[in-house]
Phi, psi and omega in degrees: 000302183267343169031062181080006180266011174273137176272167176299329171300314179298320185293318180302316184293316175297321183294315181297318180299315182295321177296317179300321176295321178300322181288323179292320183279331184302140177292141182279131175256125176303146173289141179279128184289154181271115186269138171303155175290149177291139181300143179279120173271137176289139180297143181277125179279125176281147182274143181297137179301133179297137181303137173295135181276124179293156174295335174292322182292317173305319179301311178296316179292329174291319187297316184291332179283329181288317181296321182293326185285000000 
């Protein structure tokens, strides 16, 4: 129909009109509410494991308890 009779200006106008039509037809996306940043959690420091009491230490403790009694 127009076969090469469009100028650059005409082409730009058509593209602008097409973009306006796309925006009219496009589904409306609701704006996302702005949420505050999550509080920063401090890393939890693990408590050192109590040292294993050696059997020798247990024996000495039992001996002291027996002597005190």
